PDB file of N, CA, C and O in Angstrom:
ATOM      1  N   MET A   1       0.839  -1.162   0.000  1.00  0.00           N
ATOM      2  CA  MET A   1       0.000   0.000   0.000  1.00  0.00           C
ATOM      3  C   MET A   1       0.897   1.242   0.000  1.00  0.00           C
ATOM      4  O   MET A   1       1.836   1.328   0.791  1.00  0.00           O
ATOM      5  N   PRO A   2       0.603   2.225  -0.906  1.00  0.00           N
ATOM      6  CA  PRO A   2       1.463   3.413  -0.980  1.00  0.00           C
ATOM      7  C   PRO A   2       1.332   4.273   0.259  1.00  0.00           C
ATOM      8  O   PRO A   2       0.274   4.370   0.881  1.00  0.00           O
ATOM      9  N   PHE A   3       2.465   4.901   0.594  1.00  0.00           N
ATOM     10  CA  PHE A   3       2.517   5.770   1.762  1.00  0.00           C
ATOM     11  C   PHE A   3       1.923   7.128   1.396  1.00  0.00           C
ATOM     12  O   PHE A   3       2.341   7.713   0.397  1.00  0.00           O
ATOM     13  N   SER A   4       0.996   7.636   2.141  1.00  0.00           N
ATOM     14  CA  SER A   4       0.390   8.936   1.854  1.00  0.00           C
ATOM     15  C   SER A   4       0.737   9.902   2.976  1.00  0.00           C
ATOM     16  O   SER A   4       0.779   9.547   4.154  1.00  0.00           O
ATOM     17  N   THR A   5       0.982  11.126   2.561  1.00  0.00           N
ATOM     18  CA  THR A   5       1.281  12.138   3.571  1.00  0.00           C
ATOM     19  C   THR A   5      -0.004  12.859   3.928  1.00  0.00           C
ATOM     20  O   THR A   5      -0.778  13.244   3.052  1.00  0.00           O
ATOM     21  N   GLN A   6      -0.213  13.029   5.162  1.00  0.00           N
ATOM     22  CA  GLN A   6      -1.405  13.717   5.628  1.00  0.00           C
ATOM     23  C   GLN A   6      -1.009  15.111   6.090  1.00  0.00           C
ATOM     24  O   GLN A   6      -0.019  15.294   6.798  1.00  0.00           O
ATOM     25  N   LYS A   7      -1.804  16.086   5.676  1.00  0.00           N
ATOM     26  CA  LYS A   7      -1.553  17.451   6.120  1.00  0.00           C
ATOM     27  C   LYS A   7      -2.445  17.730   7.314  1.00  0.00           C
ATOM     28  O   LYS A   7      -3.639  17.428   7.304  1.00  0.00           O
ATOM     29  N   LYS A   8      -1.864  18.291   8.309  1.00  0.00           N
ATOM     30  CA  LYS A   8      -2.629  18.621   9.498  1.00  0.00           C
ATOM     31  C   LYS A   8      -3.051  20.077   9.438  1.00  0.00           C
ATOM     32  O   LYS A   8      -2.298  20.923   8.957  1.00  0.00           O
ATOM     33  N   ILE A   9      -4.226  20.371   9.913  1.00  0.00           N
ATOM     34  CA  ILE A   9      -4.745  21.729   9.922  1.00  0.00           C
ATOM     35  C   ILE A   9      -3.897  22.562  10.871  1.00  0.00           C
ATOM     36  O   ILE A   9      -3.584  22.152  11.989  1.00  0.00           O
ATOM     37  N   GLY A  10      -3.539  23.744  10.389  1.00  0.00           N
ATOM     38  CA  GLY A  10      -2.772  24.647  11.231  1.00  0.00           C
ATOM     39  C   GLY A  10      -1.276  24.576  10.970  1.00  0.00           C
ATOM     40  O   GLY A  10      -0.545  25.450  11.435  1.00  0.00           O
ATOM     41  N   GLN A  11      -0.794  23.585  10.252  1.00  0.00           N
ATOM     42  CA  GLN A  11       0.634  23.505   9.948  1.00  0.00           C
ATOM     43  C   GLN A  11       0.890  24.147   8.591  1.00  0.00           C
ATOM     44  O   GLN A  11       0.196  23.873   7.612  1.00  0.00           O
ATOM     45  N   ARG A  12       1.868  24.978   8.560  1.00  0.00           N
ATOM     46  CA  ARG A  12       2.255  25.623   7.312  1.00  0.00           C
ATOM     47  C   ARG A  12       3.610  25.070   6.897  1.00  0.00           C
ATOM     48  O   ARG A  12       4.473  24.813   7.736  1.00  0.00           O
ATOM     49  N   PRO A  13       3.784  24.889   5.593  1.00  0.00           N
ATOM     50  CA  PRO A  13       5.105  24.426   5.155  1.00  0.00           C
ATOM     51  C   PRO A  13       6.140  25.525   5.368  1.00  0.00           C
ATOM     52  O   PRO A  13       5.832  26.713   5.278  1.00  0.00           O
ATOM     53  N   GLU A  14       7.352  25.114   5.647  1.00  0.00           N
ATOM     54  CA  GLU A  14       8.411  26.086   5.860  1.00  0.00           C
ATOM     55  C   GLU A  14       8.728  26.780   4.547  1.00  0.00           C
ATOM     56  O   GLU A  14       8.843  26.141   3.501  1.00  0.00           O
ATOM     57  N   LYS A  15       8.869  28.104   4.619  1.00  0.00           N
ATOM     58  CA  LYS A  15       9.170  28.882   3.421  1.00  0.00           C
ATOM     59  C   LYS A  15      10.662  28.806   3.137  1.00  0.00           C
ATOM     60  O   LYS A  15      11.504  28.842   4.034  1.00  0.00           O
ATOM     61  N   GLU A  16      10.939  28.702   1.866  1.00  0.00           N
ATOM     62  CA  GLU A  16      12.326  28.638   1.432  1.00  0.00           C
ATOM     63  C   GLU A  16      12.885  30.058   1.407  1.00  0.00           C
ATOM     64  O   GLU A  16      12.235  30.959   0.878  1.00  0.00           O
ATOM     65  N   THR A  17      14.054  30.273   1.955  1.00  0.00           N
ATOM     66  CA  THR A  17      14.636  31.609   1.946  1.00  0.00           C
ATOM     67  C   THR A  17      15.201  31.890   0.556  1.00  0.00           C
ATOM     68  O   THR A  17      15.910  31.073  -0.032  1.00  0.00           O
ATOM     69  N   VAL A  18      14.865  33.056   0.064  1.00  0.00           N
ATOM     70  CA  VAL A  18      15.295  33.461  -1.258  1.00  0.00           C
ATOM     71  C   VAL A  18      16.347  34.545  -1.105  1.00  0.00           C
ATOM     72  O   VAL A  18      16.112  35.563  -0.454  1.00  0.00           O
ATOM     73  N   THR A  19      17.501  34.324  -1.705  1.00  0.00           N
ATOM     74  CA  THR A  19      18.581  35.299  -1.609  1.00  0.00           C
ATOM     75  C   THR A  19      18.499  36.278  -2.771  1.00  0.00           C
ATOM     76  O   THR A  19      17.785  36.054  -3.748  1.00  0.00           O
ATOM     77  N   LEU A  20      19.233  37.347  -2.644  1.00  0.00           N
ATOM     78  CA  LEU A  20      19.284  38.352  -3.704  1.00  0.00           C
ATOM     79  C   LEU A  20      19.878  37.755  -4.973  1.00  0.00           C
ATOM     80  O   LEU A  20      19.422  38.063  -6.074  1.00  0.00           O
ATOM     81  N   GLN A  21      20.877  36.915  -4.832  1.00  0.00           N
ATOM     82  CA  GLN A  21      21.501  36.273  -5.986  1.00  0.00           C
ATOM     83  C   GLN A  21      20.493  35.410  -6.743  1.00  0.00           C
ATOM     84  O   GLN A  21      20.478  35.409  -7.974  1.00  0.00           O
ATOM     85  N   ASP A  22      19.649  34.674  -6.009  1.00  0.00           N
ATOM     86  CA  ASP A  22      18.621  33.861  -6.664  1.00  0.00           C
ATOM     87  C   ASP A  22      17.639  34.734  -7.428  1.00  0.00           C
ATOM     88  O   ASP A  22      17.244  34.402  -8.546  1.00  0.00           O
ATOM     89  N   THR A  23      17.250  35.838  -6.831  1.00  0.00           N
ATOM     90  CA  THR A  23      16.303  36.752  -7.473  1.00  0.00           C
ATOM     91  C   THR A  23      16.900  37.348  -8.740  1.00  0.00           C
ATOM     92  O   THR A  23      16.236  37.404  -9.775  1.00  0.00           O
ATOM     93  N   LEU A  24      18.156  37.794  -8.664  1.00  0.00           N
ATOM     94  CA  LEU A  24      18.798  38.412  -9.824  1.00  0.00           C
ATOM     95  C   LEU A  24      19.020  37.408 -10.945  1.00  0.00           C
ATOM     96  O   LEU A  24      18.819  37.734 -12.115  1.00  0.00           O
ATOM     97  N   SER A  25      19.426  36.204 -10.609  1.00  0.00           N
ATOM     98  CA  SER A  25      19.651  35.207 -11.660  1.00  0.00           C
ATOM     99  C   SER A  25      18.337  34.809 -12.318  1.00  0.00           C
ATOM    100  O   SER A  25      18.297  34.576 -13.526  1.00  0.00           O
ATOM    101  N   ASP A  26      17.271  34.730 -11.546  1.00  0.00           N
ATOM    102  CA  ASP A  26      15.975  34.400 -12.119  1.00  0.00           C
ATOM    103  C   ASP A  26      15.477  35.538 -13.014  1.00  0.00           C
ATOM    104  O   ASP A  26      14.927  35.296 -14.088  1.00  0.00           O
ATOM    105  N   THR A  27      15.676  36.768 -12.567  1.00  0.00           N
ATOM    106  CA  THR A  27      15.269  37.921 -13.378  1.00  0.00           C
ATOM    107  C   THR A  27      16.043  37.960 -14.688  1.00  0.00           C
ATOM    108  O   THR A  27      15.457  38.199 -15.744  1.00  0.00           O
ATOM    109  N   TRP A  28      17.347  37.728 -14.633  1.00  0.00           N
ATOM    110  CA  TRP A  28      18.152  37.737 -15.849  1.00  0.00           C
ATOM    111  C   TRP A  28      17.745  36.600 -16.778  1.00  0.00           C
ATOM    112  O   TRP A  28      17.723  36.783 -17.995  1.00  0.00           O
ATOM    113  N   ARG A  29      17.425  35.444 -16.237  1.00  0.00           N
ATOM    114  CA  ARG A  29      17.009  34.310 -17.060  1.00  0.00           C
ATOM    115  C   ARG A  29      15.717  34.630 -17.809  1.00  0.00           C
ATOM    116  O   ARG A  29      15.543  34.230 -18.960  1.00  0.00           O
ATOM    117  N   VAL A  30      14.824  35.346 -17.153  1.00  0.00           N
ATOM    118  CA  VAL A  30      13.554  35.693 -17.787  1.00  0.00           C
ATOM    119  C   VAL A  30      13.742  36.814 -18.810  1.00  0.00           C
ATOM    120  O   VAL A  30      13.139  36.770 -19.882  1.00  0.00           O
ATOM    121  N   MET A  31      14.560  37.808 -18.501  1.00  0.00           N
ATOM    122  CA  MET A  31      14.676  38.992 -19.343  1.00  0.00           C
ATOM    123  C   MET A  31      15.697  38.867 -20.476  1.00  0.00           C
ATOM    124  O   MET A  31      15.694  39.691 -21.390  1.00  0.00           O
ATOM    125  N   LYS A  32      16.560  37.865 -20.436  1.00  0.00           N
ATOM    126  CA  LYS A  32      17.633  37.741 -21.425  1.00  0.00           C
ATOM    127  C   LYS A  32      17.128  37.710 -22.865  1.00  0.00           C
ATOM    128  O   LYS A  32      17.709  38.403 -23.701  1.00  0.00           O
ATOM    129  N   PRO A  33      16.082  36.951 -23.214  1.00  0.00           N
ATOM    130  CA  PRO A  33      15.612  36.977 -24.610  1.00  0.00           C
ATOM    131  C   PRO A  33      15.126  38.353 -25.055  1.00  0.00           C
ATOM    132  O   PRO A  33      15.332  38.738 -26.206  1.00  0.00           O
ATOM    133  N   PHE A  34      14.485  39.096 -24.157  1.00  0.00           N
ATOM    134  CA  PHE A  34      14.010  40.429 -24.518  1.00  0.00           C
ATOM    135  C   PHE A  34      15.164  41.397 -24.713  1.00  0.00           C
ATOM    136  O   PHE A  34      15.121  42.246 -25.604  1.00  0.00           O
ATOM    137  N   VAL A  35      16.191  41.274 -23.890  1.00  0.00           N
ATOM    138  CA  VAL A  35      17.361  42.142 -24.015  1.00  0.00           C
ATOM    139  C   VAL A  35      18.082  41.850 -25.323  1.00  0.00           C
ATOM    140  O   VAL A  35      18.487  42.776 -26.026  1.00  0.00           O
ATOM    141  N   ARG A  36      18.246  40.588 -25.653  1.00  0.00           N
ATOM    142  CA  ARG A  36      18.930  40.225 -26.903  1.00  0.00           C
ATOM    143  C   ARG A  36      18.150  40.739 -28.112  1.00  0.00           C
ATOM    144  O   ARG A  36      18.740  41.252 -29.062  1.00  0.00           O
ATOM    145  N   PHE A  37      16.818  40.601 -28.074  1.00  0.00           N
ATOM    146  CA  PHE A  37      15.997  41.081 -29.178  1.00  0.00           C
ATOM    147  C   PHE A  37      16.106  42.593 -29.327  1.00  0.00           C
ATOM    148  O   PHE A  37      16.231  43.097 -30.443  1.00  0.00           O
ATOM    149  N   SER A  38      16.060  43.318 -28.219  1.00  0.00           N
ATOM    150  CA  SER A  38      16.112  44.774 -28.306  1.00  0.00           C
ATOM    151  C   SER A  38      17.473  45.256 -28.800  1.00  0.00           C
ATOM    152  O   SER A  38      17.544  46.241 -29.536  1.00  0.00           O
ATOM    153  N   VAL A  39      18.550  44.584 -28.412  1.00  0.00           N
ATOM    154  CA  VAL A  39      19.880  44.962 -28.902  1.00  0.00           C
ATOM    155  C   VAL A  39      19.967  44.756 -30.413  1.00  0.00           C
ATOM    156  O   VAL A  39      20.485  45.610 -31.132  1.00  0.00           O
ATOM    157  N   LYS A  40      19.460  43.626 -30.887  1.00  0.00           N
ATOM    158  CA  LYS A  40      19.476  43.365 -32.330  1.00  0.00           C
ATOM    159  C   LYS A  40      18.602  44.363 -33.076  1.00  0.00           C
ATOM    160  O   LYS A  40      18.967  44.811 -34.163  1.00  0.00           O
ATOM    161  N   ALA A  41      17.456  44.716 -32.510  1.00  0.00           N
ATOM    162  CA  ALA A  41      16.572  45.689 -33.156  1.00  0.00           C
ATOM    163  C   ALA A  41      17.233  47.064 -33.223  1.00  0.00           C
ATOM    164  O   ALA A  41      17.118  47.754 -34.236  1.00  0.00           O
ATOM    165  N   LEU A  42      17.921  47.470 -32.156  1.00  0.00           N
ATOM    166  CA  LEU A  42      18.610  48.763 -32.165  1.00  0.00           C
ATOM    167  C   LEU A  42      19.749  48.785 -33.178  1.00  0.00           C
ATOM    168  O   LEU A  42      19.983  49.806 -33.824  1.00  0.00           O
ATOM    169  N   LYS A  43      20.461  47.663 -33.323  1.00  0.00           N
ATOM    170  CA  LYS A  43      21.515  47.589 -34.343  1.00  0.00           C
ATOM    171  C   LYS A  43      20.928  47.752 -35.731  1.00  0.00           C
ATOM    172  O   LYS A  43      21.491  48.455 -36.571  1.00  0.00           O
ATOM    173  N   LEU A  44      19.799  47.105 -35.975  1.00  0.00           N
ATOM    174  CA  LEU A  44      19.147  47.191 -37.276  1.00  0.00           C
ATOM    175  C   LEU A  44      18.718  48.623 -37.571  1.00  0.00           C
ATOM    176  O   LEU A  44      18.910  49.108 -38.687  1.00  0.00           O
ATOM    177  N   VAL A  45      18.147  49.298 -36.599  1.00  0.00           N
ATOM    178  CA  VAL A  45      17.716  50.683 -36.788  1.00  0.00           C
ATOM    179  C   VAL A  45      18.929  51.580 -37.034  1.00  0.00           C
ATOM    180  O   VAL A  45      18.880  52.461 -37.892  1.00  0.00           O
ATOM    181  N   ALA A  46      19.999  51.369 -36.301  1.00  0.00           N
ATOM    182  CA  ALA A  46      21.200  52.193 -36.470  1.00  0.00           C
ATOM    183  C   ALA A  46      21.802  52.007 -37.857  1.00  0.00           C
ATOM    184  O   ALA A  46      22.160  52.986 -38.512  1.00  0.00           O
ATOM    185  N   HIS A  47      21.918  50.763 -38.312  1.00  0.00           N
ATOM    186  CA  HIS A  47      22.478  50.519 -39.642  1.00  0.00           C
ATOM    187  C   HIS A  47      21.581  51.099 -40.729  1.00  0.00           C
ATOM    188  O   HIS A  47      22.076  51.594 -41.742  1.00  0.00           O
ATOM    189  N   THR A  48      20.275  51.043 -40.529  1.00  0.00           N
ATOM    190  CA  THR A  48      19.356  51.610 -41.508  1.00  0.00           C
ATOM    191  C   THR A  48      19.511  53.118 -41.577  1.00  0.00           C
ATOM    192  O   THR A  48      19.527  53.688 -42.668  1.00  0.00           O
ATOM    193  N   LEU A  49      19.625  53.775 -40.426  1.00  0.00           N
ATOM    194  CA  LEU A  49      19.803  55.227 -40.431  1.00  0.00           C
ATOM    195  C   LEU A  49      21.119  55.629 -41.079  1.00  0.00           C
ATOM    196  O   LEU A  49      21.162  56.614 -41.816  1.00  0.00           O
ATOM    197  N   VAL A  50      22.177  54.899 -40.824  1.00  0.00           N
ATOM    198  CA  VAL A  50      23.469  55.200 -41.454  1.00  0.00           C
ATOM    199  C   VAL A  50      23.364  55.048 -42.965  1.00  0.00           C
ATOM    200  O   VAL A  50      23.890  55.876 -43.708  1.00  0.00           O
ATOM    201  N   TYR A  51      22.690  53.998 -43.427  1.00  0.00           N
ATOM    202  CA  TYR A  51      22.513  53.775 -44.867  1.00  0.00           C
ATOM    203  C   TYR A  51      21.731  54.919 -45.496  1.00  0.00           C
ATOM    204  O   TYR A  51      22.093  55.406 -46.567  1.00  0.00           O
ATOM    205  N   ILE A  52      20.656  55.351 -44.834  1.00  0.00           N
ATOM    206  CA  ILE A  52      19.834  56.431 -45.378  1.00  0.00           C
ATOM    207  C   ILE A  52      20.624  57.728 -45.450  1.00  0.00           C
ATOM    208  O   ILE A  52      20.553  58.444 -46.449  1.00  0.00           O
ATOM    209  N   VAL A  53      21.379  58.039 -44.396  1.00  0.00           N
ATOM    210  CA  VAL A  53      22.150  59.287 -44.377  1.00  0.00           C
ATOM    211  C   VAL A  53      23.243  59.264 -45.441  1.00  0.00           C
ATOM    212  O   VAL A  53      23.509  60.287 -46.071  1.00  0.00           O
ATOM    213  N   LYS A  54      23.876  58.117 -45.648  1.00  0.00           N
ATOM    214  CA  LYS A  54      24.940  58.030 -46.660  1.00  0.00           C
ATOM    215  C   LYS A  54      24.399  58.200 -48.070  1.00  0.00           C
ATOM    216  O   LYS A  54      25.117  58.677 -48.949  1.00  0.00           O
ATOM    217  N   HIS A  55      23.146  57.819 -48.305  1.00  0.00           N
ATOM    218  CA  HIS A  55      22.593  57.857 -49.655  1.00  0.00           C
ATOM    219  C   HIS A  55      21.700  59.069 -49.916  1.00  0.00           C
ATOM    220  O   HIS A  55      20.966  59.087 -50.905  1.00  0.00           O
ATOM    221  N   ILE A  56      21.750  60.070 -49.057  1.00  0.00           N
ATOM    222  CA  ILE A  56      21.046  61.327 -49.334  1.00  0.00           C
ATOM    223  C   ILE A  56      21.828  62.042 -50.430  1.00  0.00           C
ATOM    224  O   ILE A  56      23.042  62.205 -50.313  1.00  0.00           O
ATOM    225  N   PRO A  57      21.155  62.466 -51.483  1.00  0.00           N
ATOM    226  CA  PRO A  57      21.889  63.113 -52.573  1.00  0.00           C
ATOM    227  C   PRO A  57      22.494  64.449 -52.117  1.00  0.00           C
ATOM    228  O   PRO A  57      21.902  65.187 -51.329  1.00  0.00           O
ATOM    229  N   LYS A  58      23.674  64.725 -52.633  1.00  0.00           N
ATOM    230  CA  LYS A  58      24.382  65.955 -52.295  1.00  0.00           C
ATOM    231  C   LYS A  58      23.816  67.105 -53.134  1.00  0.00           C
ATOM    232  O   LYS A  58      23.314  66.866 -54.233  1.00  0.00           O
ATOM    233  N   PRO A  59      23.886  68.339 -52.644  1.00  0.00           N
ATOM    234  CA  PRO A  59      23.343  69.469 -53.413  1.00  0.00           C
ATOM    235  C   PRO A  59      24.053  69.682 -54.745  1.00  0.00           C
ATOM    236  O   PRO A  59      23.434  70.170 -55.690  1.00  0.00           O
ATOM    237  N   GLU A  60      25.326  69.332 -54.849  1.00  0.00           N
ATOM    238  CA  GLU A  60      26.067  69.531 -56.107  1.00  0.00           C
ATOM    239  C   GLU A  60      25.558  68.604 -57.209  1.00  0.00           C
ATOM    240  O   GLU A  60      25.698  68.913 -58.392  1.00  0.00           O
ATOM    241  N   GLU A  61      24.981  67.496 -56.836  1.00  0.00           N
ATOM    242  CA  GLU A  61      24.540  66.520 -57.828  1.00  0.00           C
ATOM    243  C   GLU A  61      23.297  66.979 -58.583  1.00  0.00           C
ATOM    244  O   GLU A  61      23.022  66.460 -59.665  1.00  0.00           O
ATOM    245  N   HIS A  62      22.544  67.925 -58.054  1.00  0.00           N
ATOM    246  CA  HIS A  62      21.298  68.347 -58.680  1.00  0.00           C
ATOM    247  C   HIS A  62      21.475  69.505 -59.659  1.00  0.00           C
ATOM    248  O   HIS A  62      20.513  69.870 -60.336  1.00  0.00           O
ATOM    249  N   GLN A  63      22.647  70.086 -59.759  1.00  0.00           N
ATOM    250  CA  GLN A  63      22.853  71.188 -60.698  1.00  0.00           C
ATOM    251  C   GLN A  63      22.915  70.636 -62.117  1.00  0.00           C
ATOM    252  O   GLN A  63      23.609  69.654 -62.379  1.00  0.00           O
ATOM    253  N   PRO A  64      22.186  71.271 -63.027  1.00  0.00           N
ATOM    254  CA  PRO A  64      22.220  70.776 -64.414  1.00  0.00           C
ATOM    255  C   PRO A  64      23.605  71.001 -65.029  1.00  0.00           C
ATOM    256  O   PRO A  64      24.267  72.010 -64.785  1.00  0.00           O
ATOM    257  N   LYS A  65      24.001  70.039 -65.817  1.00  0.00           N
ATOM    258  CA  LYS A  65      25.304  70.145 -66.478  1.00  0.00           C
ATOM    259  C   LYS A  65      25.156  71.010 -67.734  1.00  0.00           C
ATOM    260  O   LYS A  65      24.199  70.861 -68.494  1.00  0.00           O
ATOM    261  N   THR A  66      26.108  71.909 -67.936  1.00  0.00           N
ATOM    262  CA  THR A  66      26.080  72.749 -69.139  1.00  0.00           C
ATOM    263  C   THR A  66      26.710  71.966 -70.278  1.00  0.00           C
ATOM    264  O   THR A  66      27.722  71.287 -70.104  1.00  0.00           O
ATOM    265  N   LYS A  67      26.094  72.073 -71.440  1.00  0.00           N
ATOM    266  CA  LYS A  67      26.599  71.310 -72.592  1.00  0.00           C
ATOM    267  C   LYS A  67      27.914  71.893 -73.094  1.00  0.00           C
ATOM    268  O   LYS A  67      28.920  71.190 -73.194  1.00  0.00           O
ATOM    269  N   SER A  68      27.894  73.182 -73.407  1.00  0.00           N
ATOM    270  CA  SER A  68      29.132  73.834 -73.849  1.00  0.00           C
ATOM    271  C   SER A  68      28.934  75.342 -73.765  1.00  0.00           C
ATOM    272  O   SER A  68      27.823  75.826 -73.548  1.00  0.00           O
ATOM    273  N   ASN A  69      29.996  76.054 -73.936  1.00  0.00           N
ATOM    274  CA  ASN A  69      29.947  77.519 -73.856  1.00  0.00           C
ATOM    275  C   ASN A  69      29.834  78.144 -75.253  1.00  0.00           C
ATOM    276  O   ASN A  69      30.009  79.356 -75.377  1.00  0.00           O
ATOM    277  N   LYS A  70      29.558  77.397 -76.270  1.00  0.00           N
ATOM    278  CA  LYS A  70      29.483  77.907 -77.625  1.00  0.00           C
ATOM    279  C   LYS A  70      28.165  78.627 -77.833  1.00  0.00           C
ATOM    280  O   LYS A  70      27.124  78.207 -77.329  1.00  0.00           O
ATOM    281  N   ILE A  71      28.224  79.702 -78.572  1.00  0.00           N
ATOM    282  CA  ILE A  71      27.027  80.461 -78.905  1.00  0.00           C
ATOM    283  C   ILE A  71      26.693  80.186 -80.374  1.00  0.00           C
ATOM    284  O   ILE A  71      27.551  80.315 -81.247  1.00  0.00           O
ATOM    285  N   ILE A  72      25.484  79.821 -80.625  1.00  0.00           N
ATOM    286  CA  ILE A  72      25.067  79.533 -81.997  1.00  0.00           C
ATOM    287  C   ILE A  72      24.152  80.662 -82.438  1.00  0.00           C
ATOM    288  O   ILE A  72      23.139  80.941 -81.796  1.00  0.00           O
ATOM    289  N   LYS A  73      24.516  81.314 -83.546  1.00  0.00           N
ATOM    290  CA  LYS A  73      23.700  82.396 -84.090  1.00  0.00           C
ATOM    291  C   LYS A  73      22.945  81.868 -85.284  1.00  0.00           C
ATOM    292  O   LYS A  73      23.504  81.234 -86.179  1.00  0.00           O
ATOM    293  N   ILE A  74      21.666  82.146 -85.270  1.00  0.00           N
ATOM    294  CA  ILE A  74      20.845  81.743 -86.417  1.00  0.00           C
ATOM    295  C   ILE A  74      20.393  83.041 -87.103  1.00  0.00           C
ATOM    296  O   ILE A  74      19.722  83.882 -86.505  1.00  0.00           O
ATOM    297  N   SER A  75      20.789  83.174 -88.392  1.00  0.00           N
ATOM    298  CA  SER A  75      20.405  84.374 -89.096  1.00  0.00           C
ATOM    299  C   SER A  75      19.573  84.077 -90.309  1.00  0.00           C
ATOM    300  O   SER A  75      19.165  84.997 -91.018  1.00  0.00           O
TER     301      SER A  75
END
């Protein structure tokens, strides 16, 4: 016959003491995927902004090119 544990009314189980180290390691274990995702997302945004800034056309590029300085007279 299997042994069964009986709980008595009024008895509370002893609470396990939780240290600061346990709390911090548990917090880091939970938050690590979010931190990694946010770092990768920030890198992506930064590289995109650098690409956009590098490819903004310069003001000199929009000036029309002159064909030549020759004057043609039609008479």
